[in-house]
Every structure is written in structure tokens, then in C-alpha cells.
ZALUM-73987 format. One record per residue (C-alpha): residue in three letters; residue number from 1; y, z, x. Coordinates in nm, 2 decimals, decimal comma. Layout:
<sites>
{resn=Ala | resi=NUM | yy=Y | zz=Z | xx=X} .
...
</sites>
This chain:
<sites>
{resn=Met | resi=1 | yy=1,19 | zz=0,05 | xx=1,48} .
{resn=Ala | resi=2 | yy=0,84 | zz=0,08 | xx=1,33} .
{resn=Lys | resi=3 | yy=0,74 | zz=-0,06 | xx=1,00} .
{resn=Ile | resi=4 | yy=0,64 | zz=0,10 | xx=0,67} .
{resn=Asn | resi=5 | yy=0,47 | zz=-0,15 | xx=0,43} .
{resn=Val | resi=6 | yy=0,56 | zz=-0,04 | xx=0,08} .
{resn=Thr | resi=7 | yy=0,45 | zz=-0,16 | xx=-0,26} .
{resn=Thr | resi=8 | yy=0,71 | zz=-0,05 | xx=-0,52} .
{resn=Arg | resi=9 | yy=0,63 | zz=0,06 | xx=-0,87} .
{resn=Ala | resi=10 | yy=0,72 | zz=-0,28 | xx=-0,98} .
{resn=Gly | resi=11 | yy=0,46 | zz=-0,44 | xx=-0,75} .
{resn=Lys | resi=12 | yy=0,71 | zz=-0,57 | xx=-0,50} .
{resn=Ala | resi=13 | yy=0,60 | zz=-0,57 | xx=-0,13} .
{resn=Ile | resi=14 | yy=0,86 | zz=-0,46 | xx=0,12} .
{resn=Ala | resi=15 | yy=0,84 | zz=-0,42 | xx=0,50} .
{resn=Leu | resi=16 | yy=1,07 | zz=-0,13 | xx=0,57} .
{resn=Glu | resi=17 | yy=1,22 | zz=-0,05 | xx=0,91} .
{resn=Gly | resi=18 | yy=1,12 | zz=0,32 | xx=0,93} .
{resn=Lys | resi=19 | yy=1,30 | zz=0,59 | xx=1,11} .
{resn=Ile | resi=20 | yy=1,07 | zz=0,77 | xx=1,35} .
{resn=Gly | resi=21 | yy=1,08 | zz=1,15 | xx=1,31} .
{resn=His | resi=22 | yy=1,18 | zz=1,14 | xx=0,95} .
{resn=Thr | resi=23 | yy=0,92 | zz=1,19 | xx=0,68} .
{resn=Leu | resi=24 | yy=0,79 | zz=0,90 | xx=0,47} .
{resn=Met | resi=25 | yy=0,97 | zz=1,05 | xx=0,18} .
{resn=Glu | resi=26 | yy=1,31 | zz=1,04 | xx=0,36} .
{resn=Asn | resi=27 | yy=1,25 | zz=0,68 | xx=0,46} .
{resn=Leu | resi=28 | yy=1,16 | zz=0,57 | xx=0,11} .
{resn=Arg | resi=29 | yy=1,43 | zz=0,77 | xx=-0,06} .
{resn=Asp | resi=30 | yy=1,70 | zz=0,66 | xx=0,18} .
{resn=Asn | resi=31 | yy=1,61 | zz=0,30 | xx=0,10} .
{resn=Asp | resi=32 | yy=1,61 | zz=0,35 | xx=-0,28} .
{resn=Leu | resi=33 | yy=1,23 | zz=0,28 | xx=-0,30} .
{resn=Asp | resi=34 | yy=1,13 | zz=0,46 | xx=-0,62} .
{resn=Val | resi=35 | yy=1,11 | zz=0,81 | xx=-0,47} .
{resn=Glu | resi=36 | yy=1,31 | zz=1,08 | xx=-0,65} .
{resn=Ala | resi=37 | yy=1,23 | zz=1,36 | xx=-0,41} .
{resn=Ala | resi=38 | yy=1,36 | zz=1,62 | xx=-0,65} .
{resn=Cys | resi=39 | yy=1,27 | zz=1,92 | xx=-0,42} .
{resn=Gly | resi=40 | yy=1,42 | zz=1,76 | xx=-0,11} .
{resn=Gly | resi=41 | yy=1,09 | zz=1,77 | xx=0,08} .
{resn=Ser | resi=42 | yy=0,99 | zz=2,13 | xx=0,04} .
{resn=Cys | resi=43 | yy=0,65 | zz=2,05 | xx=-0,11} .
{resn=Ser | resi=44 | yy=0,73 | zz=2,20 | xx=-0,45} .
{resn=Cys | resi=45 | yy=0,72 | zz=1,90 | xx=-0,68} .
{resn=Ala | resi=46 | yy=0,53 | zz=1,57 | xx=-0,68} .
{resn=Thr | resi=47 | yy=0,82 | zz=1,32 | xx=-0,72} .
{resn=Cys | resi=48 | yy=0,74 | zz=1,16 | xx=-0,38} .
{resn=His | resi=49 | yy=0,37 | zz=1,09 | xx=-0,47} .
{resn=Val | resi=50 | yy=0,23 | zz=0,78 | xx=-0,29} .
{resn=Phe | resi=51 | yy=-0,10 | zz=0,62 | xx=-0,24} .
{resn=Ile | resi=52 | yy=-0,20 | zz=0,56 | xx=0,12} .
{resn=Asp | resi=53 | yy=-0,41 | zz=0,26 | xx=0,21} .
{resn=Asn | resi=54 | yy=-0,77 | zz=0,35 | xx=0,31} .
{resn=Ala | resi=55 | yy=-0,72 | zz=0,20 | xx=0,66} .
{resn=Trp | resi=56 | yy=-0,45 | zz=0,47 | xx=0,74} .
{resn=Leu | resi=57 | yy=-0,61 | zz=0,78 | xx=0,60} .
{resn=Asp | resi=58 | yy=-0,76 | zz=0,90 | xx=0,93} .
{resn=Lys | resi=59 | yy=-0,43 | zz=0,87 | xx=1,11} .
{resn=Leu | resi=60 | yy=-0,25 | zz=1,12 | xx=0,88} .
{resn=Pro | resi=61 | yy=-0,24 | zz=1,49 | xx=0,91} .
{resn=Lys | resi=62 | yy=-0,47 | zz=1,67 | xx=0,66} .
{resn=Arg | resi=63 | yy=-0,32 | zz=1,78 | xx=0,33} .
{resn=Thr | resi=64 | yy=-0,22 | zz=2,15 | xx=0,32} .
{resn=Asp | resi=65 | yy=-0,34 | zz=2,36 | xx=0,03} .
{resn=Asp | resi=66 | yy=0,01 | zz=2,35 | xx=-0,13} .
{resn=Glu | resi=67 | yy=0,01 | zz=1,97 | xx=-0,11} .
{resn=Ser | resi=68 | yy=-0,34 | zz=1,94 | xx=-0,25} .
{resn=Glu | resi=69 | yy=-0,26 | zz=2,17 | xx=-0,54} .
{resn=Leu | resi=70 | yy=0,05 | zz=1,96 | xx=-0,64} .
{resn=Val | resi=71 | yy=-0,10 | zz=1,62 | xx=-0,59} .
{resn=Glu | resi=72 | yy=-0,42 | zz=1,70 | xx=-0,77} .
{resn=Gln | resi=73 | yy=-0,22 | zz=1,80 | xx=-1,08} .
{resn=Thr | resi=74 | yy=-0,05 | zz=1,46 | xx=-1,11} .
{resn=Thr | resi=75 | yy=-0,14 | zz=1,21 | xx=-1,38} .
{resn=Phe | resi=76 | yy=-0,21 | zz=0,93 | xx=-1,14} .
{resn=Tyr | resi=77 | yy=-0,41 | zz=1,13 | xx=-0,88} .
{resn=Lys | resi=78 | yy=-0,63 | zz=0,90 | xx=-0,66} .
{resn=Gly | resi=79 | yy=-0,83 | zz=1,13 | xx=-0,46} .
{resn=Lys | resi=80 | yy=-0,79 | zz=1,11 | xx=-0,08} .
{resn=Asn | resi=81 | yy=-0,53 | zz=0,83 | xx=-0,12} .
{resn=Ser | resi=82 | yy=-0,29 | zz=1,05 | xx=-0,31} .
{resn=Arg | resi=83 | yy=-0,03 | zz=1,21 | xx=-0,08} .
{resn=Leu | resi=84 | yy=0,31 | zz=1,36 | xx=-0,10} .
{resn=Ser | resi=85 | yy=0,53 | zz=1,15 | xx=0,13} .
{resn=Cys | resi=86 | yy=0,74 | zz=1,45 | xx=0,21} .
{resn=Gln | resi=87 | yy=0,45 | zz=1,60 | xx=0,40} .
{resn=Ile | resi=88 | yy=0,39 | zz=1,30 | xx=0,63} .
{resn=Lys | resi=89 | yy=0,62 | zz=1,27 | xx=0,94} .
{resn=Phe | resi=90 | yy=0,66 | zz=0,91 | xx=1,03} .
{resn=Thr | resi=91 | yy=0,56 | zz=0,85 | xx=1,40} .
{resn=Glu | resi=92 | yy=0,49 | zz=0,55 | xx=1,62} .
{resn=Ala | resi=93 | yy=0,12 | zz=0,60 | xx=1,55} .
{resn=Leu | resi=94 | yy=0,20 | zz=0,52 | xx=1,18} .
{resn=Asp | resi=95 | yy=0,37 | zz=0,19 | xx=1,27} .
{resn=Gly | resi=96 | yy=0,25 | zz=-0,05 | xx=1,00} .
{resn=Val | resi=97 | yy=0,13 | zz=0,21 | xx=0,75} .
{resn=Val | resi=98 | yy=0,06 | zz=0,07 | xx=0,41} .
{resn=Leu | resi=99 | yy=0,14 | zz=0,26 | xx=0,09} .
{resn=Thr | resi=100 | yy=0,21 | zz=0,22 | xx=-0,27} .
{resn=Val | resi=101 | yy=0,46 | zz=0,44 | xx=-0,46} .
{resn=Ala | resi=102 | yy=0,28 | zz=0,62 | xx=-0,74} .
{resn=Pro | resi=103 | yy=0,40 | zz=0,57 | xx=-1,10} .
{resn=Ala | resi=104 | yy=0,66 | zz=0,82 | xx=-1,23} .
{resn=Glu | resi=105 | yy=0,52 | zz=1,12 | xx=-1,40} .
</sites>
């Protein structure tokens, strides 16, 4: 399996074995890593907000208008690094991705 490198809200670094084909949100939620995922991944809340490390930004799909609108309204918005993890499918190309779970709203 491929790795997802996560920093939790408490600052703990975890190397997670990610499931290819699932979203980052599903991988984080299913491993109890601070992601509520209240809408279940339908891009209608921001409870799966994460900060993606700069080195990985060009490997991700662009944000949709819906994702941009939601993430830009969060208290902890960090520009291009702010993403909704439900909108990012985890693939082999993202093996080693580095992210931090955003603080709770």
C-alpha cells in the first residue's frame, strides 16, 4: 500500500497505509485521524479540511468551484494549501503525500 503522511491536530506525525482509489477523507476518517466528514464526501461541508504540503500541490487535481467556495469560508484557510480531503482521490501518484489536518471549525 501507498503512504499518506499525516500531522494530526495534536501535532502527532503518522505514516498511514492508504487505500488506493479511496479519497484522502475516507482514508483519514476510517483511521480516526481528526476528520469528521459530516457530509460523507459530497463537498457540502468543510469538516475534512486539510493543508497539503507545498511539494504535493502540483500533483493534485485543481479545486472545483464548489470546493473553493467552501474552503475559502473556513476560519483556518491557507490559500492554495487548503483542500477538502473528500475531493482528492488517493492514487499511486500520491504515494508519500504530506498533509496536516486543519483545526476544527
